[in-house]
N, C-alpha and C positions, 0 to 999 in steps of 0.2 A: 140248776139255773145259780142256785143261792151259793154254791161252791166257789162257781164262777164269777159273780160279781164280788164274791170276799176276797179272791184273790186280784181283782179290779181295785179293788179300793186298796188294797197293799202295795199296790205299783201305780201311784197316783202320777209318781214321776216319769214313766213314761207314759202313763195314758194321757195325761191332760197335752203334753205336745204334739199326741199322735191326732188329738181330737181337735186341735188347734188346725192342725193341716187338713183332718178333714173339714173343718169347717171353712176354711180358706179357698177350697176345691169347690167345696158348695156355691159358694157368693162368687166365684168366678163363672164358674160353669152351668149354674141356672139362673131363669130368664129372674130380673131384679125384682119384679114385682112378687113372685113369691116369694122371696128372699126378705123383702118386706115384712110379711105375714109371720115371718117366725118370730117376730118382736114379741107377737102375745102371748108367746111360749114360756115365758122369761118371769112370769110371775106364779104360774103353776110350777116351772121347773124348780125354783126358788122354794116355793112351799115344800116341793119333794125333797129338795135339800135338807132343809131346816127342820120340820118333821120328825123326821125320824130321830135329830139327834136330840131333840126334845124327849122323845119318850125314854131314851137311855140315859137319859140326865136325872140322879138325884136330887132334889129341890134342897131335900135336907141336909144336903152338903157344905149349905150357906152357913148354917149355922153350928155345925160340927168340926173343929179345930180349926177356926176362924183364924188366921194368922192377920191381924191388923196392918205388921209392920211391912210385910210381903205384899199384900194386898193395896195399900195405901201408896207403896211406892209404886205397883205394876201399873195403877190407874193414874199415877205423877206420869209415868213416861206415857202412858197412852192418850193422855187428853191434854197436858202440861207441857209436853215436850215434841212430840212426833206430828201432831199436825200442824203445829207452825213448823217444824223443818218441812214437810213437805210442801206449804202455801209458798215457802221464801224458794223453794226450786222451783216451782210454781211460776212462779215470777221470772227467775232467772231463766228458763229453758223453754218458758212458753208465754213471752210477755204479750205475743198478739193472738195466742192460742187459748182463750180462758176457760175451755171446756177441756183441754186436754189438761188443765192446771186445775180443774173442777176431778179430773179421774184422779191425781195424783192426791188430793185434797181428799176423796171418799175409800181408795185404799188406805188412808191412815185413819181416818176417823172411827171405823168398825172392827176394834181389835176383839180378836179370840175367835177360834171357831171349835169344831170339833177337832181341826187336826191339831189343837194346842194339846189338848189332851193326849191323842194320840202318840206326837211327838216327844211328849214328855214322858210317854211311856217308856218308846224305844229307848231312851236316853238315862232310863233307871233313874228318873224325876219325881218329885212329889205330885202323886196324881192328884190328890186330895185336892191342893193347894190349885193344880191346872183345874178343877172342875169349877173348884169357886171362881176364879177367874174367868173361865168361858160365862158363866152365868150372869155374874156383876159388870164383867165388859159389854155382853150382847146387850142387856138391858140399859147401863149407860150409855153405850155408843149410841142406838137407838134413839134416845130422849135426846141427846146431845148434837147429833148430827145436823139436822134441818137450821140451829140454830148459829152451828158452827160455820155451813155454808152461807147463809146469811150476812153472818157477821164479816165473815172472811173475802168473800167473793158476789157478794150481793150486788156490787156497783159493776162487777162486770158481766155477769150470767144473769139470765131469769130465772129468778129464785119463786116460787111460792110453797112456801115454807106449810102450808096445808096438804099440799098435794105431796109432798115429800114426807110428811107424817102420816098419811094415808096409806102409801106404799110401805112405810115401815110396819102399820098397824098389821097389813095385807101380807109381808113376806116375814116378820118377826113376834108380833105380840098373837097373834090369830094360832101360827102353826105352833108356838110357845104352850098356848092353852089347850089345844088339840092333843098335845104330845102328851101333856100331862095327862089328862083325862084318859087318854090311852092306855098308859104307862099304871094309873090304879085299878083299869079294868083288866088288863093283863095283869097284875099282880093275883086279883083278887080270884080268876081264875086258874090262875097256873102256880102261883106260890113263887117267893121270890130265887128258889134253888134251881125249880124248871125254867122261870124266865131268865135267871143269870145265863145259864148253860144252853138253851136251845133256841128262844127267842132272839134275846136281846143282839147276838152278834149278827142278825139279818137285818137290822135295821141301819147300821152305818154303810154296811153295803148298799142299802136301797137309797141312800143317803148319796155315794155316788151316781148313780143317774142323773140325778140333779145338777150335779158340779158340773161333769160332762158333756150333760145338755145345754148348760148356759156359757161352758165355753165356746162349745161348736157355733151356736147362735151369735154371739159376739163377735167371733172370727166373720162369721157368713154376712154380717151386716159391714163389716169396714173390709172387706174385701178389695173392693171398687178402690177404696182410696189407698189401700197397700199395692197396689197391679199400678195405679197411676203415680203412684212415690213413693217406691221403695224405700227411701231413706227416712220416711217416716217413723220405722222400725227403729233404726239406730238412735233417733231423736228424743225417743221414746223410753230405751232400756238405760241409755247412760243415766239421767234423773231417777230412773227404779232403784238401779243399781246403788246410788250413792246414799238412798232413801234405808236401801236395805242395810247396807256394808257399816252407817251409821247407828241405826237401830239395834243391829247385831253387837257392835261393838261397844255401846253405851250399856245395853242390859248386861254383857258381859261383864264388864269394871265393875260395874255396881254390884252385879252378884257374887264376885268371887271376893271384895272388900266387905260387904254388908253381911253376907247370908252363907248357910251351909249349904253342901251340897245339892241336895234335891231341889231344895227354895229356889238356887240358885238357878237354875235348870228350869224349873217352871216359869219363871221370871224372864227368863230368854224367851220361851216359846207363848209366854203368856203376852207378851209384848210384840214379836216381830209376826207371829202368825195374823193374817189380816181376814176377814169374813167377808173376801172378794165375792162370793155368790150373792150376799146383800147388796153389796155396791155395786156390782153390774144390775141389779131389777131395780135400782134407785138411779143409777145415770140413765138405764135406757127408757123408764116409765115414765119417773118425772119431769123429765127434761128433755122429752121430745128426741126430733131427728137430730140434734145438737149436741145428744146426750149422745150418742153413737162412739162422737170423738173421746169422752170420757169413759166406755168401754171398752176403748181399745187398748187405752192406758192398763186397767185395770185385768182386763185379758191378758195381757203380756206380763201382768205382778204374778199371775200363778205359775210360771213358768220358773220366775227367779224366786218366787217363795218355795215352792215344793221343792226344787232341787236345792236349795242353799239350807230347807228345812234337814234334808235326809245327808247334807256334807257335814253341817255342825252335827249330827249324833255322834259322827264317827271322831268329832275332835273334843266331844265330854270330856271323856278320860283324862285328854291332855291337858284341858281347861281345868276342869274340876277336881282331877283325881279320879282314883276308883271309887266305885259303890259302895258304901260302908252299915253298916247297919243302924246307926244313927241318923243315916241321908247325906 
């Protein structure tokens, strides 16, 4: 089973679209009252997604080789530029659909995920920097998200800052604490060498179950809307494509101009990869029925994010040059 899950984790580019089709089919074919009960799975699935990532993350990396310039630029893009671009795109494309605009904003407010580290590794980038970005971005994004939503969309959507913060506590900080404790216990029992070689590879594979489950639920909940109005998919894909294109373009230009190859690649994946699973959990659980509109936007962002990340790996040598010993 573990080998199957590990292979699945390495093929998310195919697995996520397949799961979206399965979720859509489920939403169309199964009684809607049953489908609506699936929303209760979002929090446990998100915990299942975040917790394994926290077990494999070494928090000590935060103090080892921290590049202030690189991390500062990453967070400037993540919190000073991209959320406002997403907000403007929401105003342009969803002037009468504030919860669709909320989906765009949520997709832009929670930077970095385990995939930041994975894709940086695939592209031969700076893995240490990517780990720093993941931890810093996840914590900073979790703390900032409720206030950004209230500030930018509070006049258009019903925002409970306390409710959003409660969801973040359950889907970010609780699994983060549990993952840290689990890591310490496993290291004490097995030692670092056995942990890295035999145990650690299983956790990202477990996380895959959470990611795919969340995508399935989100698509099942919005299947009826898609059937009634198929053009809604195109109206969502266009602003998402623009958002990701701007993000890739901005991070690439800054990376080429200011950083060496390894750091530049980490900058790209540290700003473009979004923690869409957590965004989905917040959309569905903190905003009720209306939040499913935001969830549809975030679910479709998965397709663009995973496909574009894979394509960008193939372009890194052309953009940044071949890997060197110095990065």
